[in-house]
FIKOLZA-1660 file (N, C-alpha, C; in steps of 0.1 Angstrom, whole numbers, plus 5000, padded with zeros to 4 digits):
% residues 252
   i   px   py   pz ch aa at
   1 3427 6268 2660  A  V  N
   1 3437 6273 2651  A  V CA
   1 3446 6262 2646  A  V  C
   2 3450 6254 2656  A  S  N
   2 3459 6242 2652  A  S CA
   2 3452 6233 2642  A  S  C
   3 3438 6232 2644  A  F  N
   3 3430 6223 2634  A  F CA
   3 3431 6229 2620  A  F  C
   4 3429 6243 2620  A  A  N
   4 3430 6249 2607  A  A CA
   4 3443 6248 2600  A  A  C
   5 3454 6249 2608  A  M  N
   5 3468 6248 2602  A  M CA
   5 3470 6234 2597  A  M  C
   6 3465 6224 2605  A  A  N
   6 3467 6210 2600  A  A CA
   6 3459 6207 2588  A  A  C
   7 3447 6213 2587  A  T  N
   7 3439 6210 2575  A  T CA
   7 3445 6217 2563  A  T  C
   8 3451 6229 2565  A  T  N
   8 3457 6236 2553  A  T CA
   8 3469 6228 2548  A  T  C
   9 3477 6222 2557  A  K  N
   9 3488 6214 2552  A  K CA
   9 3483 6202 2545  A  K  C
  10 3473 6195 2550  A  L  N
  10 3467 6183 2543  A  L CA
  10 3462 6187 2529  A  L  C
  11 3456 6198 2527  A  F  N
  11 3450 6203 2514  A  F CA
  11 3461 6205 2504  A  F  C
  12 3473 6211 2509  A  K  N
  12 3484 6213 2501  A  K CA
  12 3490 6200 2495  A  K  C
  13 3490 6190 2504  A  L  N
  13 3495 6177 2500  A  L CA
  13 3487 6171 2489  A  L  C
  14 3473 6172 2490  A  C  N
  14 3464 6166 2481  A  C CA
  14 3464 6174 2468  A  C  C
  15 3468 6186 2468  A  N  N
  15 3469 6195 2456  A  N CA
  15 3457 6196 2447  A  N  C
  16 3445 6199 2453  A  P  N
  16 3433 6203 2445  A  P CA
  16 3432 6218 2446  A  P  C
  17 3422 6223 2439  A  I  N
  17 3418 6237 2440  A  I CA
  17 3408 6238 2452  A  I  C
  18 3411 6246 2462  A  V  N
  18 3403 6246 2474  A  V CA
  18 3398 6260 2477  A  V  C
  19 3385 6261 2480  A  V  N
  19 3380 6273 2485  A  V CA
  19 3374 6270 2499  A  V  C
  20 3380 6277 2509  A  S  N
  20 3377 6273 2523  A  S CA
  20 3372 6286 2530  A  S  C
  21 3363 6285 2539  A  V  N
  21 3358 6296 2547  A  V CA
  21 3359 6292 2561  A  V  C
  22 3366 6300 2569  A  F  N
  22 3367 6298 2583  A  F CA
  22 3361 6310 2591  A  F  C
  23 3353 6307 2601  A  V  N
  23 3347 6318 2609  A  V CA
  23 3351 6316 2623  A  V  C
  24 3359 6326 2629  A  V  N
  24 3364 6325 2643  A  V CA
  24 3371 6312 2645  A  V  C
  25 3380 6308 2636  A  G  N
  25 3388 6296 2638  A  G CA
  25 3381 6284 2635  A  G  C
  26 3368 6284 2631  A  T  N
  26 3360 6271 2629  A  T CA
  26 3359 6269 2614  A  T  C
  27 3362 6257 2609  A  F  N
  27 3360 6253 2595  A  F CA
  27 3345 6251 2593  A  F  C
  28 3339 6260 2584  A  T  N
  28 3325 6259 2581  A  T CA
  28 3321 6253 2568  A  T  C
  29 3329 6255 2558  A  S  N
  29 3326 6249 2545  A  S CA
  29 3338 6247 2536  A  S  C
  30 3338 6237 2528  A  T  N
  30 3349 6235 2519  A  T CA
  30 3343 6231 2505  A  T  C
  31 3348 6237 2494  A  M  N
  31 3344 6233 2481  A  M CA
  31 3356 6229 2473  A  M  C
  32 3357 6217 2469  A  V  N
  32 3368 6211 2462  A  V CA
  32 3365 6209 2447  A  V  C
  33 3372 6215 2438  A  L  N
  33 3370 6212 2424  A  L CA
  33 3382 6205 2418  A  L  C
  34 3380 6195 2411  A  S  N
  34 3390 6187 2405  A  S CA
  34 3397 6195 2394  A  S  C
  35 3410 6197 2394  A  E  N
  35 3417 6204 2384  A  E CA
  35 3415 6197 2370  A  E  C
  36 3414 6184 2370  A  E  N
  36 3412 6177 2358  A  E CA
  36 3399 6180 2351  A  E  C
  37 3388 6181 2359  A  I  N
  37 3375 6184 2354  A  I CA
  37 3374 6198 2349  A  I  C
  38 3380 6207 2358  A  A  N
  38 3380 6221 2354  A  A CA
  38 3387 6224 2341  A  A  C
  39 3398 6216 2339  A  K  N
  39 3407 6218 2327  A  K CA
  39 3399 6214 2314  A  K  C
  40 3390 6204 2316  A  N  N
  40 3382 6199 2304  A  N CA
  40 3370 6207 2300  A  N  C
  41 3366 6217 2308  A  V  N
  41 3354 6225 2305  A  V CA
  41 3358 6236 2297  A  V  C
  42 3352 6237 2285  A  S  N
  42 3355 6248 2275  A  S CA
  42 3342 6257 2274  A  S  C
  43 3342 6269 2279  A  P  N
  43 3330 6277 2278  A  P CA
  43 3326 6280 2264  A  P  C
  44 3336 6282 2255  A  S  N
  44 3332 6285 2241  A  S CA
  44 3325 6274 2234  A  S  C
  45 3330 6261 2237  A  S  N
  45 3324 6250 2230  A  S CA
  45 3310 6247 2236  A  S  C
  46 3308 6250 2249  A  T  N
  46 3295 6248 2255  A  T CA
  46 3285 6257 2249  A  T  C
  47 3289 6270 2248  A  S  N
  47 3281 6280 2242  A  S CA
  47 3277 6276 2227  A  S  C
  48 3286 6271 2220  A  M  N
  48 3284 6267 2206  A  M CA
  48 3274 6255 2206  A  M  C
  49 3276 6245 2215  A  D  N
  49 3267 6234 2215  A  D CA
  49 3253 6238 2218  A  D  C
  50 3251 6248 2227  A  R  N
  50 3238 6253 2231  A  R CA
  50 3231 6259 2219  A  R  C
  51 3239 6268 2212  A  E  N
  51 3234 6274 2200  A  E CA
  51 3229 6264 2190  A  E  C
  52 3237 6254 2187  A  T  N
  52 3234 6244 2177  A  T CA
  52 3221 6236 2181  A  T  C
  53 3220 6233 2194  A  A  N
  53 3209 6226 2199  A  A CA
  53 3196 6234 2198  A  A  C
  54 3198 6247 2201  A  T  N
  54 3186 6256 2200  A  T CA
  54 3181 6257 2185  A  T  C
  55 3191 6258 2176  A  D  N
  55 3187 6259 2162  A  D CA
  55 3179 6246 2158  A  D  C
  56 3184 6235 2162  A  A  N
  56 3178 6222 2159  A  A CA
  56 3164 6222 2164  A  A  C
  57 3162 6226 2177  A  V  N
  57 3149 6226 2183  A  V CA
  57 3139 6235 2175  A  V  C
  58 3145 6247 2171  A  N  N
  58 3136 6257 2164  A  N CA
  58 3132 6251 2151  A  N  C
  59 3140 6243 2144  A  D  N
  59 3137 6237 2131  A  D CA
  59 3126 6226 2132  A  D  C
  60 3127 6218 2143  A  S  N
  60 3119 6206 2144  A  S CA
  60 3108 6207 2153  A  S  C
  61 3106 6218 2160  A  T  N
  61 3095 6220 2170  A  T CA
  61 3084 6228 2164  A  T  C
  62 3072 6224 2166  A  M  N
  62 3060 6231 2161  A  M CA
  62 3059 6244 2170  A  M  C
  63 3059 6255 2163  A  R  N
  63 3058 6268 2170  A  R CA
  63 3045 6275 2168  A  R  C
  64 3039 6281 2178  A  S  N
  64 3027 6289 2177  A  S CA
  64 3031 6303 2174  A  S  C
  65 3026 6309 2163  A  V  N
  65 3029 6322 2159  A  V CA
  65 3017 6330 2156  A  V  C
  66 3018 6343 2155  A  K  N
  66 3007 6352 2150  A  K CA
  66 3013 6359 2137  A  K  C
  67 3005 6359 2127  A  L  N
  67 3010 6365 2114  A  L CA
  67 3001 6376 2109  A  L  C
  68 3007 6386 2105  A  Q  N
  68 2999 6398 2100  A  Q CA
  68 2994 6395 2086  A  Q  C
  69 2981 6398 2083  A  T  N
  69 2976 6397 2070  A  T CA
  69 2968 6410 2066  A  T  C
  70 2964 6411 2054  A  S  N
  70 2956 6423 2050  A  S CA
  70 2943 6424 2058  A  S  C
  71 2938 6413 2063  A  Q  N
  71 2926 6412 2070  A  Q CA
  71 2927 6413 2086  A  Q  C
  72 2939 6413 2090  A  G  N
  72 2942 6413 2105  A  G CA
  72 2952 6402 2109  A  G  C
  73 2954 6401 2122  A  M  N
  73 2963 6391 2127  A  M CA
  73 2957 6377 2127  A  M  C
  74 2964 6367 2122  A  V  N
  74 2958 6353 2122  A  V CA
  74 2968 6344 2130  A  V  C
  75 2962 6335 2138  A  E  N
  75 2970 6326 2146  A  E CA
  75 2975 6315 2136  A  E  C
  76 2986 6309 2139  A  A  N
  76 2992 6299 2130  A  A CA
  76 3002 6290 2138  A  A  C
  77 3005 6278 2132  A  K  N
  77 3016 6270 2137  A  K CA
  77 3026 6269 2126  A  K  C
  78 3038 6268 2129  A  Q  N
  78 3049 6268 2120  A  Q CA
  78 3060 6259 2124  A  Q  C
  79 3066 6252 2114  A  I  N
  79 3076 6242 2117  A  I CA
  79 3086 6241 2105  A  I  C
  80 3099 6239 2108  A  G  N
  80 3108 6237 2097  A  G CA
  80 3119 6248 2096  A  G  C
  81 3127 6246 2086  A  D  N
  81 3138 6254 2083  A  D CA
  81 3134 6267 2077  A  D  C
  82 3137 6279 2083  A  P  N
  82 3132 6292 2077  A  P CA
  82 3137 6294 2063  A  P  C
  83 3148 6287 2059  A  D  N
  83 3153 6288 2045  A  D CA
  83 3149 6277 2036  A  D  C
  84 3140 6269 2041  A  G  N
  84 3135 6257 2033  A  G CA
  84 3124 6261 2024  A  G  C
  85 3120 6251 2016  A  I  N
  85 3108 6253 2006  A  I CA
  85 3096 6258 2014  A  I  C
  86 3090 6269 2011  A  P  N
  86 3079 6274 2018  A  P CA
  86 3066 6267 2015  A  P  C
  87 3059 6261 2025  A  V  N
  87 3047 6254 2023  A  V CA
  87 3036 6261 2031  A  V  C
  88 3024 6264 2025  A  L  N
  88 3014 6271 2032  A  L CA
  88 3001 6262 2031  A  L  C
  89 2995 6259 2042  A  T  N
  89 2983 6251 2042  A  T CA
  89 2970 6258 2045  A  T  C
  90 2959 6253 2040  A  V  N
  90 2946 6258 2042  A  V CA
  90 2937 6247 2047  A  V  C
  91 2932 6248 2059  A  H  N
  91 2924 6237 2065  A  H CA
  91 2910 6236 2060  A  H  C
  92 2903 6226 2064  A  G  N
  92 2889 6224 2060  A  G CA
  92 2880 6233 2068  A  G  C
  93 2867 6231 2067  A  M  N
  93 2857 6239 2073  A  M CA
  93 2855 6237 2088  A  M  C
  94 2857 6224 2092  A  A  N
  94 2855 6220 2106  A  A CA
  94 2865 6227 2116  A  A  C
  95 2860 6234 2126  A  K  N
  95 2869 6241 2135  A  K CA
  95 2878 6231 2143  A  K  C
  96 2873 6219 2145  A  G  N
  96 2880 6209 2153  A  G CA
  96 2891 6202 2145  A  G  C
  97 2892 6205 2132  A  L  N
  97 2902 6199 2123  A  L CA
  97 2912 6209 2117  A  L  C
  98 2913 6220 2124  A  V  N
  98 2922 6231 2120  A  V CA
  98 2936 6227 2117  A  V  C
  99 2941 6218 2126  A  W  N
  99 2955 6213 2125  A  W CA
  99 2956 6200 2118  A  W  C
 100 2947 6197 2109  A  E  N
 100 2947 6183 2103  A  E CA
 100 2959 6181 2094  A  E  C
 101 2966 6192 2090  A  W  N
 101 2978 6190 2082  A  W CA
 101 2991 6188 2090  A  W  C
 102 2989 6187 2103  A  E  N
 102 3001 6187 2112  A  E CA
 102 3011 6175 2110  A  E  C
 103 3006 6163 2108  A  K  N
 103 3015 6152 2106  A  K CA
 103 3022 6153 2093  A  K  C
 104 3016 6158 2082  A  A  N
 104 3022 6161 2070  A  A CA
 104 3032 6172 2071  A  A  C
 105 3029 6182 2079  A  A  N
 105 3038 6193 2081  A  A CA
 105 3051 6188 2088  A  A  C
 106 3050 6180 2098  A  E  N
 106 3061 6174 2105  A  E CA
 106 3070 6166 2095  A  E  C
 107 3064 6158 2087  A  A  N
 107 3072 6150 2077  A  A CA
 107 3079 6159 2067  A  A  C
 108 3072 6170 2062  A  L  N
 108 3079 6179 2053  A  L CA
 108 3090 6187 2060  A  L  C
 109 3088 6191 2072  A  A  N
 109 3098 6198 2079  A  A CA
 109 3111 6190 2081  A  A  C
 110 3109 6177 2083  A  A  N
 110 3120 6167 2085  A  A CA
 110 3128 6166 2072  A  A  C
 111 3122 6170 2061  A  R  N
 111 3129 6170 2048  A  R CA
 111 3134 6184 2044  A  R  C
 112 3133 6194 2053  A  G  N
 112 3139 6207 2051  A  G CA
 112 3129 6218 2047  A  G  C
 113 3116 6215 2047  A  C  N
 113 3107 6225 2043  A  C CA
 113 3103 6234 2055  A  C  C
 114 3098 6246 2052  A  L  N
 114 3092 6254 2062  A  L CA
 114 3077 6254 2060  A  L  C
 115 3069 6249 2069  A  V  N
 115 3055 6247 2068  A  V CA
 115 3048 6257 2077  A  V  C
 116 3038 6265 2071  A  T  N
 116 3030 6274 2079  A  T CA
 116 3016 6270 2078  A  T  C
 117 3009 6269 2089  A  M  N
 117 2995 6264 2090  A  M CA
 117 2987 6275 2097  A  M  C
 118 2981 6284 2089  A  P  N
 118 2972 6294 2096  A  P CA
 118 2959 6288 2101  A  P  C
 119 2954 6293 2111  A  N  N
 119 2940 6290 2116  A  N CA
 119 2931 6301 2112  A  N  C
 120 2924 6299 2101  A  F  N
 120 2916 6310 2096  A  F CA
 120 2903 6312 2104  A  F  C
 121 2900 6303 2113  A  H  N
 121 2889 6305 2123  A  H CA
 121 2893 6315 2133  A  H  C
 122 2906 6318 2135  A  S  N
 122 2910 6328 2145  A  S CA
 122 2908 6342 2141  A  S  C
 123 2904 6344 2129  A  L  N
 123 2901 6358 2124  A  L CA
 123 2887 6358 2118  A  L  C
 124 2878 6366 2123  A  H  N
 124 2864 6365 2119  A  H CA
 124 2862 6367 2103  A  H  C
 125 2870 6376 2097  A  A  N
 125 2868 6378 2083  A  A CA
 125 2872 6367 2074  A  A  C
 126 2881 6358 2079  A  T  N
 126 2886 6347 2071  A  T CA
 126 2880 6334 2074  A  T  C
 127 2872 6333 2084  A  A  N
 127 2867 6320 2089  A  A CA
 127 2858 6314 2078  A  A  C
 128 2858 6301 2077  A  P  N
 128 2849 6294 2067  A  P CA
 128 2834 6298 2070  A  P  C
 129 2827 6300 2059  A  G  N
 129 2813 6305 2060  A  G CA
 129 2812 6320 2058  A  G  C
 130 2823 6327 2059  A  H  N
 130 2823 6341 2056  A  H CA
 130 2828 6344 2042  A  H  C
 131 2834 6355 2039  A  S  N
 131 2838 6359 2025  A  S CA
 131 2850 6351 2021  A  S  C
 132 2849 6343 2010  A  S  N
 132 2861 6336 2005  A  S CA
 132 2871 6346 2000  A  S  C
 133 2866 6358 1995  A  H  N
 133 2874 6368 1990  A  H CA
 133 2884 6373 2001  A  H  C
 134 2879 6375 2013  A  A  N
 134 2888 6379 2024  A  A CA
 134 2898 6369 2027  A  A  C
 135 2894 6356 2027  A  T  N
 135 2904 6345 2029  A  T CA
 135 2915 6345 2019  A  T  C
 136 2911 6347 2006  A  I  N
 136 2921 6347 1995  A  I CA
 136 2930 6359 1997  A  I  C
 137 2925 6370 2001  A  E  N
 137 2934 6382 2003  A  E CA
 137 2944 6379 2015  A  E  C
 138 2939 6373 2025  A  A  N
 138 2948 6369 2036  A  A CA
 138 2959 6359 2032  A  A  C
 139 2955 6350 2023  A  I  N
 139 2965 6340 2018  A  I CA
 139 2975 6348 2009  A  I  C
 140 2970 6358 2002  A  E  N
 140 2979 6365 1994  A  E CA
 140 2990 6372 2003  A  E  C
 141 2986 6378 2014  A  S  N
 141 2995 6384 2023  A  S CA
 141 3006 6374 2028  A  S  C
 142 3001 6362 2032  A  L  N
 142 3010 6352 2038  A  L CA
 142 3019 6347 2027  A  L  C
 143 3014 6344 2015  A  A  N
 143 3022 6338 2004  A  A CA
 143 3033 6348 2000  A  A  C
 144 3030 6361 2000  A  S  N
 144 3039 6371 1997  A  S CA
 144 3050 6372 2007  A  S  C
 145 3047 6370 2019  A  Q  N
 145 3058 6370 2030  A  Q CA
 145 3066 6358 2029  A  Q  C
 146 3061 6347 2026  A  L  N
 146 3068 6334 2027  A  L CA
 146 3076 6330 2014  A  L  C
 147 3072 6335 2003  A  K  N
 147 3078 6331 1990  A  K CA
 147 3093 6334 1990  A  K  C
 148 3101 6327 1982  A  R  N
 148 3115 6329 1981  A  R CA
 148 3118 6335 1967  A  R  C
 149 3121 6348 1967  A  G  N
 149 3124 6354 1954  A  G CA
 149 3112 6353 1945  A  G  C
 150 3115 6347 1933  A  D  N
 150 3105 6345 1923  A  D CA
 150 3097 6332 1925  A  D  C
 151 3102 6324 1935  A  Q  N
 151 3095 6311 1937  A  Q CA
 151 3084 6312 1947  A  Q  C
 152 3072 6308 1942  A  G  N
 152 3060 6309 1951  A  G CA
 152 3060 6298 1961  A  G  C
 153 3049 6298 1969  A  V  N
 153 3048 6287 1979  A  V CA
 153 3042 6275 1974  A  V  C
 154 3044 6264 1981  A  V  N
 154 3036 6252 1978  A  V CA
 154 3023 6253 1986  A  V  C
 155 3012 6254 1980  A  L  N
 155 2999 6257 1986  A  L CA
 155 2991 6244 1987  A  L  C
 156 2988 6240 2000  A  M  N
 156 2981 6227 2002  A  M CA
 156 2967 6230 2009  A  M  C
 157 2956 6226 2003  A  G  N
 157 2943 6228 2009  A  G CA
 157 2935 6215 2010  A  G  C
 158 2927 6214 2020  A  K  N
 158 2918 6202 2022  A  K CA
 158 2904 6207 2023  A  K  C
 159 2895 6200 2015  A  S  N
 159 2881 6202 2015  A  S CA
 159 2878 6217 2012  A  S  C
 160 2871 6224 2021  A  W  N
 160 2869 6238 2019  A  W CA
 160 2882 6245 2016  A  W  C
 161 2893 6242 2023  A  G  N
 161 2906 6248 2020  A  G CA
 161 2911 6245 2006  A  G  C
 162 2908 6233 2001  A  G  N
 162 2912 6229 1988  A  G CA
 162 2905 6238 1977  A  G  C
 163 2893 6241 1979  A  S  N
 163 2886 6249 1970  A  S CA
 163 2891 6264 1970  A  S  C
 164 2894 6269 1982  A  I  N
 164 2900 6282 1984  A  I CA
 164 2914 6282 1978  A  I  C
 165 2922 6272 1980  A  A  N
 165 2936 6271 1975  A  A CA
 165 2935 6271 1959  A  A  C
 166 2926 6264 1954  A  L  N
 166 2925 6263 1939  A  L CA
 166 2921 6276 1933  A  L  C
 167 2912 6283 1939  A  K  N
 167 2908 6297 1935  A  K CA
 167 2920 6306 1935  A  K  C
 168 2927 6305 1946  A  F  N
 168 2939 6314 1948  A  F CA
 168 2950 6311 1938  A  F  C
 169 2952 6298 1935  A  A  N
 169 2962 6295 1925  A  A CA
 169 2958 6300 1911  A  A  C
 170 2945 6300 1908  A  G  N
 170 2941 6305 1895  A  G CA
 170 2942 6320 1894  A  G  C
 171 2940 6328 1905  A  S  N
 171 2941 6342 1905  A  S CA
 171 2955 6348 1908  A  S  C
 172 2963 6340 1914  A  H  N
 172 2977 6345 1918  A  H CA
 172 2987 6334 1914  A  H  C
 173 2989 6332 1901  A  P  N
 173 2998 6321 1897  A  P CA
 173 3013 6324 1901  A  P  C
 174 3017 6336 1902  A  A  N
 174 3031 6339 1905  A  A CA
 174 3034 6336 1920  A  A  C
 175 3024 6334 1928  A  L  N
 175 3026 6331 1942  A  L CA
 175 3025 6316 1946  A  L  C
 176 3022 6308 1936  A  V  N
 176 3020 6294 1939  A  V CA
 176 3029 6286 1929  A  V  C
 177 3039 6278 1935  A  S  N
 177 3048 6270 1927  A  S CA
 177 3042 6256 1925  A  S  C
 178 3035 6251 1935  A  K  N
 178 3028 6238 1934  A  K CA
 178 3016 6238 1942  A  K  C
 179 3006 6229 1939  A  L  N
 179 2993 6229 1945  A  L CA
 179 2990 6215 1949  A  L  C
 180 2986 6213 1962  A  V  N
 180 2982 6200 1967  A  V CA
 180 2967 6202 1972  A  V  C
 181 2959 6193 1966  A  L  N
 181 2944 6194 1970  A  L CA
 181 2940 6181 1975  A  L  C
 182 2935 6181 1988  A  A  N
 182 2930 6169 1994  A  A CA
 182 2915 6170 1995  A  A  C
 183 2908 6161 1987  A  A  N
 183 2893 6161 1987  A  A CA
 183 2887 6175 1986  A  A  C
 184 2890 6183 1976  A  P  N
 184 2884 6196 1975  A  P CA
 184 2870 6195 1970  A  P  C
 185 2861 6192 1979  A  A  N
 185 2847 6188 1975  A  A CA
 185 2839 6199 1967  A  A  C
 186 2842 6212 1971  A  A  N
 186 2835 6222 1964  A  A CA
 186 2842 6228 1952  A  A  C
 187 2853 6223 1948  A  A  N
 187 2860 6228 1937  A  A CA
 187 2853 6225 1924  A  A  C
 188 2855 6234 1914  A  T  N
 188 2848 6232 1901  A  T CA
 188 2859 6229 1890  A  T  C
 189 2854 6224 1879  A  E  N
 189 2862 6221 1867  A  E CA
 189 2868 6234 1862  A  E  C
 190 2860 6245 1862  A  A  N
 190 2864 6258 1857  A  A CA
 190 2876 6263 1865  A  A  C
 191 2875 6262 1879  A  A  N
 191 2886 6266 1887  A  A CA
 191 2899 6258 1885  A  A  C
 192 2897 6245 1883  A  M  N
 192 2908 6236 1881  A  M CA
 192 2915 6240 1867  A  M  C
 193 2907 6243 1857  A  S  N
 193 2913 6246 1844  A  S CA
 193 2920 6260 1844  A  S  C
 194 2917 6269 1854  A  E  N
 194 2923 6282 1855  A  E CA
 194 2936 6281 1862  A  E  C
 195 2938 6271 1871  A  A  N
 195 2951 6271 1879  A  A CA
 195 2962 6264 1871  A  A  C
 196 2973 6271 1869  A  A  N
 196 2984 6267 1860  A  A CA
 196 2994 6258 1868  A  A  C
 197 2994 6259 1881  A  A  N
 197 3005 6252 1889  A  A CA
 197 3003 6237 1888  A  A  C
 198 3015 6231 1888  A  E  N
 198 3015 6216 1889  A  E CA
 198 3007 6212 1901  A  E  C
 199 2998 6202 1900  A  T  N
 199 2989 6199 1910  A  T CA
 199 2989 6184 1914  A  T  C
 200 2988 6181 1927  A  L  N
 200 2986 6168 1932  A  L CA
 200 2972 6167 1938  A  L  C
 201 2964 6158 1933  A  L  N
 201 2950 6156 1938  A  L CA
 201 2949 6143 1947  A  L  C
 202 2946 6145 1959  A  L  N
 202 2945 6134 1969  A  L CA
 202 2930 6131 1973  A  L  C
 203 2927 6119 1973  A  W  N
 203 2913 6115 1976  A  W CA
 203 2912 6101 1980  A  W  C
 204 2901 6097 1988  A  T  N
 204 2899 6083 1991  A  T CA
 204 2885 6080 1985  A  T  C
 205 2885 6067 1980  A  R  N
 205 2873 6063 1973  A  R CA
 205 2861 6061 1982  A  R  C
 206 2863 6060 1995  A  D  N
 206 2851 6059 2004  A  D CA
 206 2846 6072 2009  A  D  C
 207 2852 6083 2004  A  D  N
 207 2848 6096 2007  A  D CA
 207 2835 6099 1999  A  D  C
 208 2824 6103 2005  A  P  N
 208 2812 6106 1997  A  P CA
 208 2814 6116 1986  A  P  C
 209 2824 6125 1987  A  S  N
 209 2826 6135 1976  A  S CA
 209 2835 6130 1965  A  S  C
 210 2839 6117 1966  A  F  N
 210 2849 6112 1956  A  F CA
 210 2843 6112 1942  A  F  C
 211 2830 6113 1940  A  R  N
 211 2824 6113 1927  A  R CA
 211 2830 6124 1918  A  R  C
 212 2835 6135 1925  A  K  N
 212 2841 6146 1917  A  K CA
 212 2855 6144 1913  A  K  C
 213 2861 6134 1919  A  A  N
 213 2876 6132 1917  A  A CA
 213 2880 6131 1903  A  A  C
 214 2874 6122 1895  A  E  N
 214 2878 6119 1882  A  E CA
 214 2876 6132 1873  A  E  C
 215 2865 6139 1875  A  T  N
 215 2862 6151 1868  A  T CA
 215 2873 6161 1869  A  T  C
 216 2877 6164 1882  A  L  N
 216 2887 6174 1885  A  L CA
 216 2901 6169 1880  A  L  C
 217 2903 6156 1881  A  A  N
 217 2916 6151 1877  A  A CA
 217 2919 6153 1862  A  A  C
 218 2908 6153 1854  A  T  N
 218 2909 6154 1839  A  T CA
 218 2906 6167 1834  A  T  C
 219 2904 6177 1843  A  A  N
 219 2900 6190 1839  A  A CA
 219 2911 6198 1831  A  A  C
 220 2923 6194 1833  A  R  N
 220 2934 6200 1826  A  R CA
 220 2947 6191 1827  A  R  C
 221 2957 6194 1819  A  A  N
 221 2969 6187 1820  A  A CA
 221 2977 6191 1833  A  A  C
 222 2986 6183 1837  A  G  N
 222 2995 6187 1848  A  G CA
 222 2989 6183 1862  A  G  C
 223 2978 6175 1862  A  V  N
 223 2972 6171 1875  A  V CA
 223 2976 6157 1878  A  V  C
 224 2983 6155 1889  A  K  N
 224 2987 6141 1893  A  K CA
 224 2977 6137 1903  A  K  C
 225 2972 6125 1902  A  E  N
 225 2962 6119 1911  A  E CA
 225 2967 6108 1920  A  E  C
 226 2963 6108 1932  A  E  N
 226 2967 6097 1941  A  E CA
 226 2954 6094 1949  A  E  C
 227 2948 6083 1946  A  F  N
 227 2935 6079 1952  A  F CA
 227 2938 6066 1960  A  F  C
 228 2932 6066 1972  A  H  N
 228 2933 6054 1981  A  H CA
 228 2919 6049 1984  A  H  C
 229 2918 6036 1987  A  D  N
 229 2905 6030 1989  A  D CA
 229 2898 6035 2001  A  D  C
 230 2905 6036 2013  A  T  N
 230 2898 6040 2025  A  T CA
 230 2905 6052 2032  A  T  C
 231 2897 6058 2041  A  G  N
 231 2902 6069 2048  A  G CA
 231 2892 6080 2051  A  G  C
 232 2881 6080 2043  A  G  N
 232 2871 6089 2045  A  G CA
 232 2875 6103 2041  A  G  C
 233 2868 6113 2046  A  H  N
 233 2870 6127 2043  A  H CA
 233 2881 6133 2052  A  H  C
 234 2893 6127 2052  A  R  N
 234 2903 6131 2062  A  R CA
 234 2917 6131 2054  A  R  C
 235 2926 6138 2061  A  I  N
 235 2940 6137 2056  A  I CA
 235 2946 6125 2062  A  I  C
 236 2949 6115 2054  A  I  N
 236 2954 6102 2060  A  I CA
 236 2969 6101 2058  A  I  C
 237 2975 6092 2067  A  A  N
 237 2989 6090 2067  A  A CA
 237 2994 6085 2053  A  A  C
 238 2986 6077 2046  A  D  N
 238 2990 6072 2033  A  D CA
 238 2993 6083 2023  A  D  C
 239 2988 6095 2025  A  Y  N
 239 2990 6106 2016  A  Y CA
 239 3005 6111 2017  A  Y  C
 240 3011 6109 2029  A  I  N
 240 3023 6117 2032  A  I CA
 240 3035 6113 2023  A  I  C
 241 3038 6100 2020  A  P  N
 241 3050 6097 2012  A  P CA
 241 3049 6103 1998  A  P  C
 242 3037 6102 1991  A  G  N
 242 3036 6108 1978  A  G CA
 242 3036 6123 1978  A  G  C
 243 3030 6129 1989  A  L  N
 243 3030 6143 1990  A  L CA
 243 3045 6148 1992  A  L  C
 244 3053 6142 1999  A  I  N
 244 3067 6146 2001  A  I CA
 244 3074 6145 1988  A  I  C
 245 3073 6135 1980  A  K  N
 245 3079 6133 1967  A  K CA
 245 3075 6144 1958  A  K  C
 246 3062 6148 1958  A  F  N
 246 3057 6158 1949  A  F CA
 246 3062 6172 1953  A  F  C
 247 3062 6175 1966  A  V  N
 247 3067 6188 1970  A  V CA
 247 3082 6190 1967  A  V  C
 248 3090 6179 1969  A  L  N
 248 3104 6180 1967  A  L CA
 248 3109 6177 1953  A  L  C
 249 3099 6173 1945  A  G  N
 249 3102 6171 1931  A  G CA
 249 3110 6158 1928  A  G  C
 250 3107 6148 1937  A  E  N
 250 3114 6135 1936  A  E CA
 250 3106 6126 1927  A  E  C
 251 3112 6117 1920  A  A  N
 251 3105 6108 1911  A  A CA
 251 3096 6099 1920  A  A  C
 252 3084 6096 1914  A  A  N
 252 3075 6087 1921  A  A CA
 252 3080 6073 1922  A  A  C
% end
């Protein structure tokens, strides 16, 4: 008991906030919190910081989502500001390159865009090699959900996806504000002439399908071309700076 009384007097002299537990006169635990530290903790500001940090993560982190279409549920990745310019991608035929637009998506998201990348292989009806009509109807569902008022989406397609994107732009002009085509090997001059949206055509000269590039580039007015010497039939890093300028409407 005398030990407990002496300890209590000592704690009062030191003047901290003390929580002490004594069991049958024995001092078992003591927790000391500095008044200065406690005074500087603001619950409201901590909560606000957490919310701000969460928002930042949500904008800059690639998110896996499932999106409803007229053909069924499709798996997708999404990144960027929900209020930003809506960008919708269409991948090529190879299942292993479904996320080939990812680096471009990250760069566009960093500039305030919302990029949605559906995996059309995740839905039987829309997978490459099946009905392109079903894929176009699924894109219509997604573009209708993503568009901002009267402004359509920026539609970006590569290879097989470029051909699908071009057909969609021609049949649904109100849903496409701009069109980005990367090596759309199966695209036709007729499809290019029917699409009214401002178009950026990306290709590399060492791609075996490059022989079609000049034909498509001159099929109608409003087609901007960016051709690089090497890179093959892939979406290369060299495309990204020009792509960003095109999407954001910045001068080249």
